[in-house]
N, C-alpha and C positions, 0 to 999 in steps of 0.2 A: 389666731395663727392658723394658716392653711399650708400643709405640706403636700407636695406631689411626690408620690412614691412611684418610681419607674422600674418595672420588672421586664427583663428580656426573657423570651421563651427559653426553655431548657434545650440541651443538645438534641438536634434532630437527625434523622437519617440522612438528610442532605448535607448537614455539617460533617457527618462522618465520611461521606463520599466525596467531599470537596466540590459539591455542586451548588451553583447559585440558584436556589429554589424559586425565589421571587414569590409570585402568587400561585404557583402550581398547586393544584389540589392534591390531597392524598399524601402530603408530607407530614409524617408523625414524629413523635419523640423516639429517639433511639433507646436502647437498653440503658445507656448512661443517663440520657435525659429523663427517663422515668425515675431513676434514683435521685437525680437532682431535684425533680419536682416534688418528690416525697420529702426530701430534706427541706426544701423551700417552704413547705406547708408548716413546718415547725419554726423555721428561721423567721418567718414574718410575724408569728405570734398573733395577738388579738389587737390589731390596729383599729382604732376608732375611725370608721369610714363614713363618708357621705356619698362618695362616687366610686364605682368600680367599673372601668371600661376596658375593653380588650379588642385587639385585632380579631377579625372574624376567622382567621386561618386556624386550622386544627391544632397546630403545635402550640399556639398561645393558649387556647382553651384547655388543652391537656396539661399545660404547665400550672395553671391556676386552680384547676378542679380539685386536686388533693387538699389545698388550703381551704377551698370553699366547703368541702365535705366536713373538715374539722370545724369550721366556723359555724356550720349548721347545728353542731352539738353544743355550742357555747351558750351559757346562761347569763353571761355578764355583758354581752354586746349584742346589738341588733344584727340581723342576718342580712348581709349585703346582697344586692341584686346585680348580677352580671349583665352588662349591656355591651353588645358588639358595636364597634365604631369603625366604619370604613376609613375614617381619617387616620386611624392607627394601623391600617393594613400595610403590609410590606411594600417596598418600592415596586412600581411596575417597571420591571427591567426589560420589558418587551422581548425582542429577539434574543436577548442574553439569557432569558429565563431557562433553567434546566440544563445549562451548559457547564462544563468543568471550569473551575476558576483558573486552572493552569493554562487552558486554551485561551480564555478571555484575557489573561495577562499579556498576551501577544497582540491583542487588538489595539490599534492606535488610540481608541477612545479611553483605554485603561489609564493612560498617563493623565488625561484630563480629569478623570474620576478621582485620581489620587492627588493631583496638584492644583486643580482649579475646578472643584466639583460644582461650584455655582454656575458654571458654563456647560456642565455635562447634561446631555439629554440622550436617553437610551433609545436605540432604534425601535420605532413603533411602540415606545414606552413613554415614561414621563421624565421630566428633568428633576434633578435633585433639589433645585431651588423651589420648585412647585411642591415637592414632597415635604420640605420643611414648612412651607406655608400651611399646608393642610394639617400637619402634625401639631403646629402651634394653635391652629384653630380648635383642635380637640382639647388642648390644654386650657385655653381661655374659656371654652364652653363649660368645661368641668369647674373651673374656678368661679364662674358666674352662678353656679348652682347654689342655692341657699341651703342652710342646714349646718349642723355641727359635725365635726369630724374632718378627715383628710381625704385625699384623692389617690387612688391606685390605678395606674395605667399599665397594661400588659401589651408589649409590642415587640418590635424587631430591632436589630442592632443599629442600622442606619437611621431609623426613625428616632430612636432614643438618643443617639449621638447628636442628631440635629436639634433635638429639644434642649439638651444640655448646652450646646453651643449657643443657641438663641438666648437661653437663660443667663449665660455669662457674657452676652453681648459680643460674642466672637463672630467674625465673618465666617460664612459657610465654608469658605476655602480653607479654613483651619480645622474643620470638624474631624478630619481624619487623624488628628492628634489625640482624639478621645477614644478610649477603649471601653467597650461594653460587652462583656463576656456572656455566654449562655447562662441563664439562671441567676444573673447578677441583679443586685438591687442598688439603685441610686435614689437619693432623696434631695429634693429642691424645696427651699423655703421661700414662698412668694408673699410673705406677710409684710415685708418692708418695701421701701422705695426701690431697692435693688435686690434682685433674687440672689440667694446664697445657696451654695452647695454644702449640704450637711453630710452626705455620704456619696461615694462614687465607685461604681463597679465592684461592689462587695459580693463575692460569690461564695463566701464561707461562713461568716459569723451570723449569730442570731441577733436580731434587732433588739437593742436595749430599749425598753419602754420609756426611758427618760428622754429619748430623742423626740417623743411626742408631747413632752411637757412644754408649757409656754416658755419661750426664750426671749432674751432681750433683742429688740429690733436693730439696735445700733451695734456695729462691730466694735469690739473692745480691744484696748491695748493688750498685747500678749496673746491675742486669739480668743479671749473670752474665758469665763470661769465655769462654764457649764450651767445646767439648769439648777434651780434652787434645791430640787430633790437630790441631785447629785452631790450638792454641797452639804446636805444634812448629815449629821453624825449618825443618824439612825438608819440611813440608807445602806443596804447590803447588796452586793453583787449577786446575780442569779444566773 
C-alpha cells in the first residue's frame, strides 16, 4: 500500500496581504504560519516515508522544516531526505504575480480561471492544464520509486487541488470545488485500481497512525470497517 500525503504550505505573508504571490521570491511564513508549521510538526507524527518532495519556494521549506527537525531526533524511523521538485512549484501566474487578488478579480480572465480553468493561461505565464500535467508527473515519479513507506509532497493550493482532482478523475474545470487550506493535510491511497481519498483538507487534527496500516483495496458496503488495528479490542486512542 502506498499513500500520498499532500501538505499545503502554512499561512504566508502574501496570504495575509491578499496578494497572489506566485513564484515571487522572498515570500515567507507569517506569524500565524509559523505557529501552524510548529503544530503541523506534531500533527504529522512519525510517518513511514520513502519519498519527501517539496516545492522549492521558501514558504514550503519553512512549513516542513519543523517536522524534519523533530524527525531527525527519531530513533524508530529512518531520517527522510528532502528533495526540491520544480514540478511542485507554484503556478507561474506571469503578469498576475504579486498583484492584489481584489484587483485581479476584475480582470476578464478571472471568470475563466473560476469557471473553465482548463482553458485559462496566465499572461506571460503558464496554463492551469499544463500545471496539472507537471504536478501529476511529480506524483507518478514518486510512486515509481522503490522502497517501503509512503510519499509526502509539500506544495501550493492550486497544485494540490489539481492533484486531488486528477486522482478522483474529475475534469480540471471542476477543481475549484476543492478546498485546500494553508497547513492542511490530504491523503490519497494509490494502492488499488482507483485512487481513494482517505483525508481531505484537514488543518486541525493529529494523524491517526492507523491510517498508515494496510487497508482493504476494495470499497466495502457501508464505507468500510477501518483497519484491523482499529477493530482490535486492545487498540486505544491516543
